[in-house]
C-alpha positions, 0 to 999 in steps of 0.5 A: 135328258129326255123323260117320257111319262106313260100316264099323266094322272095325279102323280105323273102330272104332279111330277111333270109340273115340278119339272116345268122350266127345268134346264136340259130336260125335255118331257114327253107324255102319253095319256088315255084322255087326250084333252087332259094331256093337251091341257097339261102340255099347255101348262108345262110344255110337255110334248104329247106322243101318239103311242107307247112306242114313239114315247119309248124311242124318244126318251132316255128315262121312261116313267111308268105312271099307270096303275099296276094292273095296267102295266101288262098292256104297256110292255108289248108296245114298249119292248120293240123301242127299248135299248140297253141305254134307256132306263125304266122308272116305275111309280106303280105301287106293288110292282117289284124289281123282278116284275119290272125286269120281266116286263122289259125283258131285261133289255134295260135297267129298272128303278122302282120308286114310291112317292107319297101324295105331298109330292103333288105340292113339292113337299113329298118324300120319295123312295128310289131303289137302285138295286139293279146292277145294270144302272149307270151312275149317270142314270142314278143321277138322272133319277134323283134329279127327276124327283128332287123338285117334288121333295126329299128323295131317299135311296132304299134297298127293295127290302125296305120298300114295304116299311116305307110304303106303310109309314110314309106312302100311306102316312098322309092319309093317316095325318088327314084322318087325325086332322079330320078327327080334331076338326070334328072335335072342335066343332063338337065343342062349339067352334065354327067348322070353318074356324076349327078347320083353319086352326087345326090345319095351322096347328099341324103345320106349325107342329110339323115345322117345329119338329123339322127345325128343332134338334131336340128329340120328339119326346122332348118337344112333346114334354115342352107342351105338358104341364103337371095336372093340366089339360094336355097330360090328362089327354095324353094319359088317356091315350096311353090308357087306351093304347092309342100308340099301340093301335097306331103301330098295329095299323101301320103293321097292317099296312105293311103286311098288305104291302107285302101281299101286293108285292107278292112277298117283296121282302123275301 
């Protein structure tokens, strides 16, 4: 399988890194910053291309890894090299299936995807949309093979992408926000910043692994850490009285609404 990346920035470069050493996959790349592309080529074995047309002609899967507003400049150079047996895979948030099909002039099938940032370390969660009826079984397998090295992959209909974006796509930033707040709390209460940072990061890692590995409902895991009239229940009661849960849900709803706006109403 030949895979070409138009854009090898943070996310594109991270996915390319997970493919290093993979059997039967040849990776081509194109980036506006030549020295960064050359460095990535040395690290991963990627083959640099001189232009969009060359990359498109040499690739079975063409991965669009540019910002959404940059996609318009890509289509004119891509179209002459497209054939029905190729497949466009988009990482560009906000570009809908309709946008992608229009971009490739319906010449080849398209796949909309949404990886989250932990894909950069192989611990991501990626949504892929196989709504395009022109996709073959082989192309679907190829797309799944492309993302599996970077973490979990979930096949979702496009109508679920705004919810996925709000909860999982934006989710890492929410977690980092909570980690930062708890580190600052430790410092305020007298812990050294380095120690507070190290301990809180380990706290989140341990709690996440415990939740992932346990068969118990998340509510039962929470209750295991709560003693009557103790410190934990006092803090949790404060969360409830100040509607922390509701505020988190409201914030995710705001992210959801923004995702719908960015996609031009992709839920319709």
